Structure formats: C-alpha cells, structure tokens
C-alpha positions in Angstrom: -6.3 17.5 -25.7 -8.3 14.5 -25.2 -9.3 13.4 -21.9 -8.9 9.6 -21.2 -11.1 8.0 -18.4 -10.8 4.8 -17.0 -13.0 3.4 -14.3 -10.2 1.0 -13.3 -7.6 3.7 -13.1 -10.1 5.9 -11.1 -10.5 3.3 -8.4 -6.8 3.0 -8.0 -6.2 6.6 -7.6 -9.1 6.7 -5.0 -7.4 3.7 -3.2 -4.1 5.5 -3.0 -5.5 8.8 -1.9 -7.6 7.3 0.8 -4.6 7.2 3.3 -4.0 10.9 2.6 -7.2 12.0 3.6 -7.0 9.9 6.8 -3.6 11.4 7.7 -4.6 14.8 6.7 -7.6 14.6 9.4 -5.5 13.3 12.2 -2.6 15.9 11.6 -5.0 19.1 10.9 -7.8 18.3 13.0 -11.3 17.8 11.5 -11.8 20.2 8.5 -15.2 21.0 6.9 -15.7 19.4 3.4 -17.9 20.5 0.9 -20.9 18.7 -0.3 -19.3 17.5 -3.2 -16.3 16.1 -1.3 -18.7 14.4 1.1 -20.6 12.7 -1.8 -17.4 11.6 -3.4 -15.9 10.2 -0.4 -19.0 8.8 1.3 -17.8 5.3 1.5 -14.3 6.3 2.6 -15.5 8.4 5.3 -17.9 5.6 6.5 -14.9 3.2 6.7 -13.0 5.9 8.5 -15.5 6.3 10.9 -15.8 2.8 11.8 -12.1 2.4 12.1 -12.0 5.5 14.5 -14.9 3.7 16.6 -12.6 0.7 16.8 
C-alpha cells in the first residue's frame, strides 16, 4: 500500500483538527501533552494561549 503525502492536504487536516483540540482542553481540562504533540501543535497552542488571554 502506497502512502500519499500532500502538504496542502496536511494543512487542511490541521486546520480542521484545531477546533477539536481547543474544545478538548475546555471540556477535559488541561491534559499533559507529549513533547512530540507540543512540537507539532506549537503554533496552534500559541494562538490558543493568545485567544485565552483575550
């Protein structure tokens, strides 16, 4: 089975998954994320923190 990677499709998935992570944090409280998750979500977490501060 051949895996196909598309940067454009990957970005779409990331944008679609961002609300899920925000909602998950609001419902379940703050959960510890692994270092790999923090690296992947670095920009999204920064935006989330800015939104929470507003």
